[in-house]
N, C-alpha and C positions, 0 to 999 in steps of 0.2 A: 970290702969293696963293692959287693953286690948290693948291700943295703943302701949305699950312697947313690948308685946308678939307678935304682928302681924309682925313686921319686922323680929323677930327671926324665926318665922314659915316660912316666905317667904324666908329667908336666907337658912334655912334647906332644903326647897323644891327645891330651886335653886341648892344647893350643890348635892342633890340627883339626879336631872336631869342631871347635869354635869357628875356625876359618872356613870350614866346609859349610857349616850352618849359615854363616854370613854370605858366602857365595851363593848358596841356594836362595836366600832371601832376596839378594840383588837380582838374581835370574828371574825369580817369581815377580818381583816388582816391575822389571823391564817387560816381561811377557804380558803382564796385566795392562801396562801403559800402552803397549803396541796393540793389544786386543781392543782396548777402548778407542784408540785412534782409528783402527780399522773399522770398527763398528760405526763410528760417527761418519767416516768417509763413505761407507756403503750406504748408510741410511740417507746421506745427503745427495747421492747420485740421482735418484728418482723415486717417485712414490712406489713404483714396481720393485725397485731394489730394496727399499725399506720393508715392503711387505714380504719379500722373499727372505730377507735377513731375519725378520721377526718369526717367520715360519720355521726356518732352520733352528733358530734359537729355542723356539718352543719344543721342537723335537729333542734337542739336547736336554732341556729342562725335564721333559717327560722321561727320558732315559735315566737321568740322574735321580729323579724322584723314586724310581724303582729300586735304587740301591739302599735307600732308607738309612743313610749314615750321616753323621754330623758333617763330614767332609763334603758329601754331596749337597747337603742343605746349604753349606757355605758357598759352594760353587753356583748353586741356583741363585742365591742372593747376589753374587757378583755378576752373573749374566743379566739378571733383571735390572740391576743398577746400571750396567753398560747400556742397556736398551733405553732406559729413561734419560740417560745423559745425551743421547743422540737427538 
């Protein structure tokens, strides 16, 4: 009986892991979309708001660049992309 239930448990755990990964990807996509929309909105408010946004974004880029990881490099690219879209 144990042998038959083990694959079922493994299958359920795998399905749970896939569902969690999918939910995380959806959350990340939504967060990125909102961040891009917010960036465009702030940059469109006024030249001063755009300058302030670029300044804060540069501070974050500088902070991330000190981490020297692939993830931080990816984050920097996303920030730079958001600033060029605005």
